N, C-alpha and C positions, 0 to 999 in steps of 0.2 A: 504494500499499499504505500503510495507517495504522500509525503507530508503536506503537500498542497491539496490533495484530496481530503485529508483529515480536516484541514481548515475549511474546506467547501462543505463539509458535513454540517457545519453550523448555519448554513443557509437553508431554511425550511419554509416551504410555502404550503399552507393548508387553510381549510375553512375553520374558523374559530368563531364562537359566539361573542358578540360585542358585550363588553361588561356593562354598558349603559342600556342598550335596547334589547339585548339577548337574541338578536337576529344573527344568523350566520353571515360572517364577513370573510373575504379572502385576506389572509394575513401573511406577511413575510418577515421571518426573523433571520438576522444575519449577524455575523461577527465582523466588526471593523475595529481596527487598532487606532486609538486616538494619538498616541505618541509612542515613539520607539526609543528604547534606552540604547546607550552605546554598547552594552553587553546584554544579549538577550538569553534568557534561560527558558526552555520549553520543557514542561513536564507532561508526559503522556500517561493518561490512566491506563494501567495495564491489568486491572482486575475487574471482573464483572459481578455484580450482586443482583440476584433475581430472587426475591423473597428469602427463604432460608438458605438458598444455594449460593455458593460463591465459587468462581472459577478464575484461573489465571488466563489472561489472553496471550496467545502465542503468535498473533498476527505479525508478520514481518513488516517493518516500516522502512521504507527506502527514503533516504534524505541525501542531499548533496553535501560533500565535504567542503566545498567552496561555493561562494556566491548564492547562498539561499536568498532569493528575491521575495521580499514581503511588500514591494511597492504597491500591488493591487489591493492589498489589505489595509492600507493606511487611509484613515478617514480624512485628516486634514493635512498630511504631509509635514508633520513637525517632529523634530527630535526632542528628547526629554530635557536636555541641558540648554540653558538660554544662550550660552556661548556659541553653540552650534546652529542656532536658528538663523543667523545671518548667512551661513554657509551651508545651505541645504543641498544635499546630494540629489542627483537626479533620480537615482534609484536607491532603495534601501536594501543593502546586501550584507549578509552575515556569513562568516566562515565558522565551521565546526571546530571547536577546541577540545571537547570532551563528551564522553558518553558514559552513563552508569547503567549497567544491566543487572537484573535480578535473576539468579539461577536457583531453581528449587520450586517449592510449592507454597501455598498460602500459609502453611503452619510453620515453615522454616526454609532456610536457604541461605545464599550468600549474595552479596552485591559486589560487583567488580567494576572498577572505573578504568577507562582508557583515556589518556590525555595525549594531545598532540605535542610533540617536542618542537619547539620554535627555534632551537639553537641550530 
């Protein structure tokens, strides 16, 4: 599964009842990022809870090692720090520096981190 596809899962279109008139209305829910930090941390939910049952999700997630482009997900095109607002990049690109993986089950296991050597 691609990381961009995971973000697009947050766009939902359905018929919902209006809270005021209680009539079905077409509604769209989407995820947009208001501001981007210089360093971005993404946490993916890797466990599924359905009533009393719990499962670990083993879906493979494919992500780029360099140039993760989040430009189309930015609402206003602003960076988090004021000093960078005058020098807005044309695109919002991030490089991957580390990953933490959980090996095991819900009741136990180990976490292993892999980090990029920048030297």
